[in-house]
C-alpha positions as CSV (number, residue, x, y, z in Angstrom):
1,M,-18.3,2.6,23.2
2,V,-16.2,5.1,21.4
3,K,-16.0,4.6,17.6
4,A,-12.5,4.2,16.3
5,E,-11.1,6.4,13.6
6,W,-9.9,4.8,10.4
7,F,-8.1,6.1,7.3
8,H,-7.9,5.0,3.7
9,L,-4.2,4.9,2.5
10,L,-4.1,6.7,-0.9
11,P,-1.3,7.8,-3.2
12,D,-0.3,11.4,-3.0
13,P,-0.5,12.5,-6.6
14,A,2.1,15.2,-6.0
15,V,4.8,12.7,-4.8
16,E,3.9,9.3,-6.2
17,E,6.6,8.1,-8.7
18,L,8.7,11.2,-8.5
19,N,11.9,9.4,-9.5
20,M,10.9,6.3,-11.3
21,K,9.3,5.1,-14.5
22,R,8.2,1.5,-14.5
23,T,9.4,-0.8,-17.2
24,P,6.9,-3.1,-18.9
25,E,8.4,-6.1,-17.1
26,F,7.8,-4.4,-13.7
27,S,4.2,-3.7,-14.4
28,R,3.5,-7.2,-15.8
29,S,5.2,-9.1,-12.9
30,Y,2.9,-8.0,-10.1
31,P,-0.9,-8.2,-10.1
32,Y,-2.9,-5.2,-8.8
33,F,-5.0,-7.6,-6.6
34,M,-2.5,-9.7,-4.6
35,T,-4.2,-13.0,-4.0
36,A,-2.8,-15.6,-1.6
37,E,-1.8,-17.8,-4.6
38,A,-0.1,-14.9,-6.4
39,F,1.7,-13.9,-3.2
40,Q,2.9,-17.5,-2.6
41,N,4.2,-17.7,-6.1
42,L,6.3,-14.5,-5.7
43,D,10.0,-14.7,-4.6
44,D,12.0,-12.0,-3.1
45,S,13.3,-10.4,-6.3
46,T,14.8,-7.6,-8.3
47,V,13.2,-5.6,-11.1
48,F,14.4,-2.8,-13.4
49,Y,13.0,0.7,-13.4
50,E,14.0,3.8,-15.3
51,Y,15.5,6.5,-13.0
52,S,14.3,10.0,-13.9
53,G,17.1,11.9,-12.0
54,R,15.0,13.3,-9.1
55,A,16.1,12.8,-5.5
56,A,12.8,12.1,-3.8
57,Q,11.7,8.5,-3.4
58,S,8.1,7.5,-2.5
59,D,7.6,5.4,0.6
60,F,4.5,3.8,-0.9
61,L,3.8,2.5,-4.4
62,F,0.2,1.7,-5.3
63,N,0.8,0.5,-8.8
64,P,1.2,-2.2,-10.2
65,T,0.5,-3.5,-6.6
66,F,0.6,-2.0,-3.1
67,M,4.2,-1.7,-1.9
68,I,5.7,-0.3,1.3
69,G,9.2,1.3,1.3
70,E,11.9,-0.1,3.5
71,R,11.5,2.7,6.1
72,L,8.0,1.6,7.0
73,H,8.3,-2.2,6.7
74,T,8.9,-2.7,10.4
75,I,6.1,-0.4,11.4
76,F,3.6,-2.4,9.4
77,S,5.0,-5.7,10.8
78,L,4.5,-4.4,14.4
79,L,1.1,-2.9,13.7
80,E,-0.3,-6.1,12.1
81,P,1.5,-9.2,13.1
82,D,-0.3,-11.4,10.6
83,I,0.9,-9.5,7.6
84,E,3.5,-11.3,5.4
85,F,6.0,-9.6,3.0
86,K,8.1,-10.3,0.0
87,S,10.9,-8.0,-0.8
88,L,11.6,-6.2,-4.1
89,S,14.8,-4.4,-5.0
90,L,14.6,-1.9,-7.8
91,I,17.6,-1.3,-10.0
92,D,17.9,1.3,-12.7
93,R,17.9,-0.3,-16.1
94,E,20.9,1.7,-17.3
95,K,22.7,1.3,-14.0
96,K,23.3,5.0,-13.6
97,E,25.7,5.5,-10.7
98,A,23.5,8.2,-9.1
99,A,20.3,6.1,-9.3
100,P,19.0,4.8,-6.0
101,V,18.4,1.1,-5.4
102,P,15.3,1.3,-3.4
103,L,13.9,-1.7,-1.4
104,Y,10.2,-2.2,-1.3
105,Y,8.1,-4.8,0.5
106,I,4.9,-6.3,-1.0
107,P,2.6,-7.0,1.8
108,F,0.0,-9.7,2.0
109,L,-2.9,-9.5,4.3
110,P,-6.1,-11.4,3.5
111,W,-9.1,-9.3,2.5
112,E,-11.6,-8.5,5.2
113,D,-15.3,-8.0,4.6
114,A,-15.3,-4.8,6.6
115,L,-17.1,-2.5,4.2
116,A,-20.5,-1.5,5.6
117,P,-23.7,-0.9,3.7
118,G,-23.7,2.7,2.7
119,T,-20.2,2.5,1.1
120,V,-20.8,4.3,-2.2
121,V,-19.3,2.4,-5.1
122,Q,-18.9,3.8,-8.6
123,N,-17.4,1.8,-11.5
124,G,-16.2,-0.7,-9.0
125,R,-14.3,1.9,-6.9
126,A,-15.2,3.5,-3.6
127,A,-16.5,7.0,-3.8
128,T,-17.2,6.9,0.0
129,I,-16.1,4.2,2.4
130,K,-18.0,3.2,5.5
131,L,-16.6,0.4,7.7
132,R,-18.5,-2.0,10.0
133,G,-17.2,-1.3,13.6
134,S,-17.6,-5.0,14.4
135,A,-15.0,-5.9,11.8
136,L,-12.4,-3.6,13.3
137,Q,-11.9,-5.2,16.7
138,E,-8.2,-5.8,17.6
139,R,-7.1,-4.6,14.1
140,R,-4.7,-1.8,13.2
141,I,-4.3,-2.4,9.4
142,L,-7.1,-3.7,7.2
143,H,-7.2,-4.8,3.6
144,C,-10.5,-4.7,1.7
145,R,-11.4,-5.2,-2.0
146,L,-13.9,-3.9,-4.4
147,P,-14.2,-5.1,-8.1
148,A,-11.8,-2.4,-9.3
149,Q,-10.0,-1.2,-6.2
150,D,-7.6,-2.7,-3.7
151,I,-8.2,-0.8,-0.4
152,W,-5.7,-0.5,2.5
153,L,-6.9,1.1,5.7
154,A,-5.2,2.2,8.9
155,S,-6.6,2.7,12.4
156,L,-5.8,6.1,14.1
157,E,-3.0,4.4,16.0
158,A,-1.5,3.0,12.9
159,A,-1.9,6.3,11.0
160,E,-0.1,8.1,13.8
161,C,2.8,5.6,13.7
162,I,3.1,6.0,10.0
163,L,2.8,9.8,10.0
164,R,5.6,10.1,12.6
165,R,8.0,8.8,9.9
166,V,6.9,11.7,7.6
167,P,6.3,9.4,4.6
168,L,6.4,10.5,1.0
169,G,3.8,9.4,-1.5
170,L,0.9,8.8,1.0
171,K,-2.3,10.7,1.6
172,L,-4.7,9.6,4.4
173,Q,-8.4,10.1,4.0
174,K,-10.7,9.6,7.0
175,V,-13.5,7.0,6.5
176,A,-16.7,6.6,8.4
177,V,-17.1,3.8,11.0
178,L,-20.6,2.5,11.8
């Protein structure tokens, strides 16, 4: 049996948040760990941000919660049919004419117990991720959790689909599969 390759989805520090500053209301409205209850209580909505004047727009936001840009929403839906979404439109607080009005999707996928013994955890965050191969069957996207970290993972197939769209704001880090 060939071991599948999996990747941790991480923010690209060089791109993340190039053109937006979050308002306090934005940060308070969405929990970092999106539970089923919190997700069900969300509505498709609009929130204000502060446009910084730069043209680039990240396809992924990792804070205050994990969000996927409009360009990649369909890909995630096709890769993981059980995933659910709520939409979030961002509007510049000062309503500057040049400010983009990006649309993001907040995904919900129940957490999987896929982290294998040998995953190195420091201060509640993964320093090294190892996955149990048995937890990966028939999956393309996984969502795991540590005490201080929300972890989104993509199979090689999913990573290739995502990378074909040349996303901004995403870095992939290969993880070990046991």
